Structures are given as C-alpha cells and as structure tokens.
C-alpha positions as CSV (number, residue, x, y, z in Angstrom):
1,M,374.3,-87.6,254.5
2,T,375.8,-90.8,252.9
3,K,376.8,-92.0,256.3
4,I,373.3,-91.5,257.6
5,L,371.7,-93.2,254.6
6,A,374.0,-96.2,255.2
7,L,372.2,-97.0,258.4
8,L,368.8,-97.3,256.7
9,P,369.0,-100.9,255.5
10,L,369.3,-102.0,259.2
11,A,365.8,-100.8,259.7
12,L,364.7,-103.9,257.8
13,T,366.7,-106.2,260.1
14,M,365.0,-104.4,263.1
15,N,361.6,-105.5,261.7
16,L,361.9,-108.8,259.8
17,G,361.0,-111.6,262.2
18,P,358.7,-111.8,265.2
19,Q,358.6,-108.0,265.3
20,I,356.6,-107.4,262.1
21,I,354.7,-110.7,262.5
22,T,353.5,-109.4,265.9
23,A,352.2,-106.2,264.2
24,I,350.3,-108.3,261.7
25,V,348.8,-110.6,264.3
26,V,347.6,-107.7,266.5
27,L,345.4,-106.6,263.6
28,T,343.4,-109.9,263.8
29,G,342.3,-109.3,267.4
30,Q,340.0,-107.0,269.2
31,K,340.5,-103.2,269.0
32,P,343.2,-103.6,266.3
33,V,343.9,-100.0,265.7
34,K,344.2,-99.0,269.4
35,K,346.4,-101.9,270.2
36,S,348.6,-101.4,267.1
37,L,349.2,-97.8,268.1
38,I,350.1,-98.9,271.6
39,Y,352.5,-101.5,270.2
40,L,354.1,-98.8,268.0
41,A,354.5,-96.5,271.0
42,G,356.5,-99.2,272.7
43,I,358.6,-99.6,269.6
44,A,359.3,-95.8,269.3
45,I,360.4,-95.5,273.0
46,A,362.6,-98.6,272.7
47,I,364.4,-97.4,269.6
48,A,364.8,-93.8,270.9
49,M,366.1,-94.8,274.3
50,A,368.3,-97.8,273.4
51,G,369.7,-96.1,270.2
52,F,370.5,-92.9,272.0
53,A,372.1,-94.8,275.0
54,A,374.2,-96.8,272.6
55,F,375.4,-93.7,270.8
56,L,376.3,-92.0,274.1
57,I,378.3,-95.0,275.3
58,F,380.3,-95.4,272.1
59,N,380.7,-91.7,271.6
60,F,382.4,-91.6,275.0
61,V,384.6,-94.6,274.1
62,N,385.6,-93.2,270.7
63,E,386.5,-89.7,272.1
64,G,388.5,-91.0,275.1
65,G,392.3,-91.0,275.2
66,T,394.8,-90.0,272.5
67,S,394.1,-89.9,268.8
68,S,395.9,-93.2,268.2
69,G,394.0,-94.7,271.2
70,Q,390.7,-93.5,269.7
71,A,391.6,-95.0,266.3
72,T,392.5,-98.3,267.9
73,A,389.4,-98.4,270.1
74,S,387.2,-97.5,267.1
75,S,388.8,-100.2,264.9
76,T,388.5,-102.8,267.6
77,L,384.8,-102.0,268.1
78,D,384.3,-102.3,264.3
79,Y,385.7,-105.8,264.3
80,V,383.7,-106.7,267.4
81,F,380.4,-105.6,265.8
82,A,381.3,-107.2,262.5
83,G,381.8,-110.4,264.4
84,L,378.5,-110.0,266.2
85,L,376.7,-109.3,263.0
86,A,378.4,-112.4,261.5
87,V,377.1,-114.5,264.4
88,L,373.7,-113.0,263.9
89,G,373.9,-113.9,260.2
90,V,374.7,-117.5,261.1
91,W,371.8,-117.6,263.6
92,V,369.4,-116.1,261.0
93,F,370.5,-118.8,258.5
94,S,370.1,-121.6,261.0
95,Q,366.5,-120.4,261.7
96,R,365.5,-120.2,258.1
97,K,363.4,-123.4,258.0
98,K,361.6,-122.8,261.2
99,A,358.6,-121.1,259.8
100,Q,356.2,-121.8,262.7
101,K,355.4,-118.9,265.0
102,P,356.8,-119.0,268.6
103,K,354.4,-120.4,271.2
104,W,354.2,-117.0,272.9
105,M,352.6,-115.5,269.8
106,A,349.5,-117.7,270.1
107,S,348.0,-115.3,272.6
108,I,348.8,-112.0,270.9
109,Q,345.3,-111.6,269.5
110,D,343.9,-111.4,273.0
111,A,346.9,-109.6,274.6
112,S,346.3,-106.6,276.8
113,S,347.4,-103.1,275.9
114,K,350.0,-103.2,278.6
115,R,351.5,-106.5,277.3
116,L,351.6,-105.2,273.7
117,F,353.4,-102.0,274.8
118,T,355.9,-104.2,276.7
119,M,356.4,-106.4,273.7
120,G,357.1,-103.4,271.6
121,L,359.7,-102.2,274.1
122,L,361.4,-105.6,274.4
123,L,361.3,-106.9,270.8
124,Y,362.9,-103.7,269.6
125,S,365.5,-103.3,272.3
126,I,366.7,-106.5,274.0
127,F,365.6,-109.1,271.3
128,P,369.0,-110.4,270.2
129,S,369.0,-109.3,266.6
130,D,367.7,-105.8,267.4
131,F,370.0,-105.4,270.4
132,V,373.0,-106.1,268.1
133,V,371.7,-103.7,265.5
134,L,371.1,-100.9,267.9
135,L,374.6,-101.3,269.3
136,T,376.0,-101.3,265.8
137,V,374.1,-98.2,264.9
138,G,375.4,-96.4,268.0
139,Q,379.0,-97.4,267.2
140,Y,378.7,-96.4,263.6
141,M,377.4,-93.0,264.5
142,A,380.0,-92.4,267.1
143,K,382.9,-93.6,264.8
144,N,381.8,-91.3,262.0
145,K,381.2,-88.4,264.4
146,L,377.6,-88.0,263.5
147,H,375.3,-86.0,265.8
148,Y,372.8,-87.8,268.0
149,Y,369.9,-86.6,265.9
150,S,371.4,-88.4,262.9
151,I,369.6,-91.5,264.2
152,F,366.3,-89.9,263.3
153,P,366.1,-91.3,259.6
154,F,366.9,-94.8,260.9
155,F,364.4,-94.3,263.7
156,A,361.7,-93.0,261.4
157,L,362.1,-95.8,258.8
158,T,362.1,-98.5,261.4
159,L,358.9,-97.1,262.8
160,L,357.4,-96.7,259.4
161,I,358.1,-100.4,258.4
162,A,356.6,-101.5,261.7
163,A,353.5,-99.4,261.0
164,I,353.0,-100.8,257.4
165,P,350.5,-103.5,258.6
166,L,348.4,-100.9,260.4
167,L,348.6,-98.4,257.5
168,S,347.5,-101.1,255.1
169,F,344.7,-102.1,257.4
170,L,343.5,-98.5,257.6
171,L,343.8,-97.7,253.9
172,F,342.7,-101.1,252.4
173,R,340.9,-102.9,255.1
174,K,339.2,-105.7,253.2
175,R,342.1,-106.2,250.8
176,A,344.6,-106.1,253.7
177,E,342.7,-108.7,255.6
178,Q,343.0,-111.1,252.6
179,V,346.6,-110.3,251.8
180,M,348.3,-110.1,255.2
181,P,348.2,-113.8,256.0
182,R,350.0,-114.4,252.7
183,I,352.5,-111.7,253.5
184,Q,353.0,-113.3,257.0
185,T,353.7,-116.7,255.4
186,W,356.1,-115.2,252.9
187,L,358.0,-113.3,255.6
188,D,358.2,-116.5,257.7
189,T,359.7,-118.4,254.7
190,N,361.8,-115.7,253.0
191,G,362.4,-112.9,255.3
192,W,365.8,-114.4,256.4
193,I,367.2,-113.7,252.9
194,I,366.6,-110.0,253.2
195,N,368.2,-110.0,256.7
196,E,371.3,-111.8,255.4
197,V,371.8,-109.3,252.6
198,V,371.5,-106.4,255.0
199,I,373.9,-108.0,257.5
200,V,376.5,-108.7,254.9
201,F,376.2,-105.2,253.6
202,F,376.8,-103.6,257.0
203,I,379.7,-105.9,257.8
204,V,381.3,-104.7,254.7
205,M,380.5,-101.1,255.7
206,L,382.1,-101.6,259.1
207,L,385.3,-103.2,257.9
208,F,386.0,-101.2,254.8
209,D,384.5,-97.8,255.4
C-alpha cells in the first residue's frame, strides 16, 4: 500500500499547468458542464491507456532476462527517469515567470466538444510533463511488482483534481465564478513550486527506494 500511495503526489504534477487552467477556462464558456465532462472523459481515457501501456512495457523490461539482468535494467531505468524528472524540474523552474496563458488557450471558451475531448487526451498523455510522469509511474509500478490495477488510486486522484473546477462550479456556482479567476492567477504564479516539490520527492523515491 505504501508503494501505491507514493505515486499519489504525481497526480498534482499531472494537473498543475495548462491542464487545470484549461478545466477552469472551459467553465467560462457556453455549456460549461457538458464540455467539462467531455474534457474529463478525454483525460480519463488518456491516463488509463497511456498509464497501462507504460506499465506493460516496463513490466516486460523488468521481467526479461536473468535476475541480475533484471536488477541492472531496473536500476538503469530508475536513473534514466530520475534524469528525465530532473530535466522536467529545470524546465518547470525556467517557466516560472511566464504567467501568461499560451495563445492556443484564447479560444478554449468557444472550443467544440470534439476539440476539448482531444485536448484532454493530448494534455494528459503526450504533453511533456505528463508524458514523463506516466512513464515514471509505469516504471515504478513494474519495478515494485505492483499489479496493473495499482494505478487506480493515482488515476482516481488525477481525475479528481482535474474535476475540482467543475465540482466547485456545481456546488458553489456564484462563489466559484468569483474565486476561480484568482485561483487561476495563483496557479499561474505559484503552481511551479508545488511541481518542483513533487518532482524532487519522486526523484528521491526512485534513487533511494
């Protein structure tokens, strides 16, 4: 159980950035609930498919060959992913002062359902930070001989965090409409700090676990 719980902080890194900002901006457009659900559906499919694929690949790598070969391969992969996470940490730090939204976000309010679904798929699978996280999760699960369903808590928490803007909108609509712009501004300015803490935590987990 401890091994599974160690994955949960990475759910924050999966969301902090354009991912959660997109979820907030969608709520300011037309048909916010419907389009938010479609965006979340894209996220769910992305995490399930990419996470499971990563687990299968690294499970195969970690189980192949002799015991010494498995240990060497697992150790090498740990160093590779620790390095990738370190690069990700440097990138997050370098982007910390760029609070403006990317240009492609300007049209999210009027985006079609199909486009929002596709954005959910892409932002939570091939977007660089999430791509590295999903690969890291797959390797960590395989190395620690966890079952494929062990990804479910990570999957559920990632989806729950992504759904917080929609849940807030449904439960506290008037208040949420006032608060969300401030939350968006705070995340733009300070979200990188949380990401850095999570990245350092998991690098330590990979190298010293």
